[in-house]
N, C-alpha and C positions, 0 to 999 in steps of 0.2 A: 741278800746282797746289800752291801753298804760301801761308803766311801769315806776317806779321811782327807781333810784339807788343811794344809799348813799355811798360815799367812806369815810370810817373811816380810816385815814392814820396813825394810831398809833400802834406801836409794842413795847413790852418790850425789844426785841432783834431782830436782823435781821438774817433771815435764809440765809444760804450760797448760795442758788440757786435763790432767789427771786429778780426780777427786778421791781416789782410794786412800785409805789411811796409810801413811808412810812417815819415816823419819830419816833425816840425813845424819843422825848421830850414830855412826857405825861403831863407836866405842862401846855401845850397849849390846853388841851382838853376843858376846860370851854370856852375859847375864840373861839375855833372852833365851839362848839355847838351854841354859840350866833350868829356867822357868818352864819352857815348853816341855822339857823332859819330865818335870814333875806333873804338869797338866795331863800328860799322857796317862800317868799312873792314876791321877785323880778321876779321870774320865773313863776308866777301863770298863765300866758297866753301861756306858751311855748307849752303845749299839746293841746291847742285849744279846751278845753272842753271835750276831750276824757276821757272816764271812765278808771280809774286806776285799773288794775286787778292784778298787782304784785308790791311788794315793796321788795327791796333787799338791805341788809346792808353788804357790802363787804369791803375788806381791803387790807393791814393792818390787824388789829385784832379787829373786832367789839365787841367781847366778853370782851374787856377791859372796855367797858362802862357799867354803872349800868343799870339794867332793867328800872329803873325810867327815865333815860336819853333817852333810846330808846323809851319808851312809850311817852315821851314828843314830840319827832320828829314825831311819828306816829299820835299823836293827832293833831299836826299842819298840817300835810299832809291832814288829813281828813277834817280839817276846810277850807283848801284852794282849794283842788281838790275833785272831786267826786270819792271816793274810793269805789269799790265794797265791799259790806258787807263781802263776803267770800273770799276776795283777798288773794292770796298766799303771805305770808310775811316771808322772809327768813333772817336768821342771820348766817353769817359765824362765826365759833368759834374755839378756841384752846381747846384741850381736858382738859388741866389742869385748865381752867377757869370754867369748867362745874361741879361744885359741886351741890348737890341736892337742896340746898337752893336757889342758883342762878337760877337754872332751874325752880323751882316752881314759883319764882317771874317773870321770863321771860315769862312763860306760861300765866300769867294774863295780859300781855301787848297786846295780839293779835298776837304775833309771833307764827306761826303754822308750821314752817319748819326750820330745822337746817342743815347746811352744815359744817361738822366737819373735820378739817384739820389733819387727822391721818397721812397720807403719808406712814407710815410703822408700822408694829407691831414688829419690831426689834430694840432694843435699840442701837445696833451698827449703823444701818442705820440712825436712828434719830439723833444720835450724829454727824454723817457725814454731815447731812443736816442742822445742827444747830438748830434743833427743841428744844423747851423748855419743852416738855412733854416726858414721857417714855411710853413704850408699855402698861403697866398695867393701866396707867391713860387714855389711849385711850379706852380700854375696859370699864373701869369704867364710862367714860363719856357717852358712848352709853347706858349702863345699867341705869344710873341716868336719862338720858333723857327719856327713855321709862317709868321709874317709875313715872316721873313727868307728863306723859301724852302725850308726843310727839309721833306722829304716822307717821310722814313724815321726815325721817332722811336720809341724804346723807353723805357718807364718801368719802374723797379724798385719793387716793393712787398714788404713783410715782414708775414707773419701769424704767429699764435702768440705775440703780444705780451701779456705779463701786464697785466691790467686793461683791455685793449681790448674795449669792448662789441661784441657780434656785429653790431649795427646799424652800428657804425663801419666794420667790415670790408666790409660791403655797400656803404656809402657810398664807401669807398676805390675799390672795383671800379667802381662806377657812374661815379665821376669820371673814371677812366681811359677808359671807353667814351664818355663825353660829350665828352671832349677829342679824340676821333677820331684817336688815335695808331695806329701800325701794329704795335706789338709790346709785349708785356708779359712781364716776368720777375718771378715771385712766389716768394719763398723763405720757408721757416719759420725763425723766429728760432732761432739756434744759440748755445749758450753755450760759446765757445772758451776754453780754459784761459788764464789770464793777463789776460783782458779785464776791464773794470770790471763788466760784467754777470755774468761768471762768479764774480767775487769777491763780488758782492752775493748771488748764489745760494748760495754756500758759507756765507755768514754769515746766511742765512735772512732777508735783508732783502726778497727777492722770491721768488716761487715760479713754477715752470714751469706753463704751462697744461696741462690734462689731455689725454690722448690723444683722448678723445671730442670735446673742443673743437677740437683740431687737425684731426681728421678732418672735423668739421662745416665748418670754415672752408675746408679744401681742397676738399671736395665742392661748396660754393657757388662757389668760384673756378672750378672746371672747368665747372660747369653754366652759370654766368653768361657765361663766356667763349664757350662754344658758342652760346648764344642771341644773343650780340652779334657773331657771325661770326668769332671767333678759333679757330684750330686749335691744339690742344695737340700740338706736334711733338717736345717733350722734356719730361721730368718737370716742370720749372719754367718752361718757355718756351712762349709762345703768340703766334701771328701771324695777321694778316689777309692775304688774297690772296697767300699763300705768301711773305710778306716775312720769311722766316726770317733769323736772324743767320747770314750766310755764314761769318763768322769762327768763331763757336762751333760751328757745324755741322762745320766742318773738323776741329775737335778730336775730335768724336764719330765722325767718319769716318776718323780717324787719318792725316790728311795731314800733311806736313811743316810745321813752323813754327819760326821763329827768335824767341827772346825776348831783348830788349835792355834793359839797365838792371839795377840791383840787385834780386836775388831773382827775376828773370825766368827762366822755364823754356823750354827748347827741345827739339825732337823731330825726328829725321831718319829715322825708321822703323828705325833700328838701335840707337840709344841715346837716353837722356834726359840733359839737361845743365841745371844750374841755377846761376845766379850767386850770389855771396855776398850775404847779406841785410844789407848795411850800405852806406850811401851813401859814407861815408869810405873804407872798405876797397875798395869798387868803384872809386872815383876814383883811389886810390893804385895799385891794380893796373893800371888802364888806362894810367896815366902811364908804367908800365914796358912798355907795348905787350903786355900779357898780360891776357886776360880771366880774372878771378878766379872760377873755377867748378869744379864737380865733375861727373863724367860717370859714368853707370851704363849698361853694356852690357846689352841686353835679351835674355833667354833665350826659347826657344820657348814656355815656359809663361807668361812675362810677356806675350808677344804674344797668346796665346790668352786670357788673363784680361782684358786690355784690350779685346780684340775683343768679349768677352761683356759686360763692364761698360758700354762705350760704346754698344754696340748696344741693350742693354736699356733704356737711358735714353731712347731715341728712339722715335718712332712707326714707324720702319722696322724695328725689332726686330733679332734675331740671325738671319742667313741661314745655315741649316744646310748648304746646298749649298756656299756659300762657305767655311764652316768646314771642311768635308771637303776642299776643294781646298787650303786654306791649311795645315791642321794634320793632315790624314789622316782616314780613315773612323772610326778609333777615337774621335777627338775629337767628331765629329758624333754618334756613337752615345752617347757619354758625355753629351752635351747632352740628348739625348732621354730618357735614363734619369733624369738628375737633375731634368729639368723635369716629368716625368710627374705626380708627386704635386701639383705646383702647378697643372697643367692640371686635374686632378681637383677641386682645391679652388677653382678659379675665379680664381686669382691670375695664371695665364698662359694664353695661347691659342695654338694652332697656326694659322697663316694663310699659305697658299702657300709652304710650306717655310721659314717664318720663325717664330721664337718671340717673342711680344710680351707685355708686361705689360698686364693689364687695369687699370681704375681701382682696383679692389680691391687688385690686386697692387702698384700704385705705393706704397701705404702700407707695404708690407713689402719694398720694392725692395732695400734694402741687404742684408737677410738672404738674399733670393733670389739676388742676384748672387753673394754669397759661396758659396752652395751649388752654383751652377753652375760655379764656377771650379775649377781644378785645383791 
């Protein structure tokens, strides 16, 4: 099992909170597409023949590309790699790109899953975050997608937004549930260094919401999701009827994936590789038939730490028996020793030889993960 990730690094405008690599120079799209087509050929052996079960177009804004351009990349992938006939194929999209005609054409390409960056159903919040769509366009995008035949739709929401009334957060959640989508990803607003929001925070133009407000909004998220039939299978991800994101789940289960495009990351269970975070440098490197990237070989401690971190993020937890088999009995014993105090405090629980975060523990998940690492 393996996955392929395309980083589409183009945006019409930059959101105030986003620190992913992107460019507003859309004149480079054609050169990018030529380069990524060559990279597919150059990386044909990276997955060592493993069957590709997921393909994910992330960004940036993949919905800036035409369906025919996405179809061409999918066709090339199928010609170079063994792609499972019913592979999950996801495209991230901005709501204002998703008119019915675009979606009809997209449906014919083999794309069978949409991840729509709604973030909020409040125009005030959307303007604060620098989004280029409005609340009505977000609703229309989902309705158009369903009319076009998409039955696996994920929406992104952001909480912890300064000035967002608690009632608005409840309305955002209710709108998701009313739209009858299959998946929800909800993230706390993060202030990444160098972003517009980070600069506004440093100059005291805005203030972060308090921990109490963040906790209250998170608890409402989890409780309302459960009431509406959503299962929290990862800290920030919820699904109905087990329609988990197969692609993201493969990351958490540490399967191989190949990242294509500038700043894309790859993992083959022995090393991690990441491409240069520059469209121009990426294109120039590929012209010389060389992928401009860096590689890090993973140590046994790296593997153990990733095993703990990715496992704890999910509802499946950290399998202590598997830890012993992969890393030795000492590692399994270390896990138990380090986790005991968190079990006693109610932040972790032992469940059939696995260690899992409780809802209380999720709020301290980063610190707990670090404490269980070597």
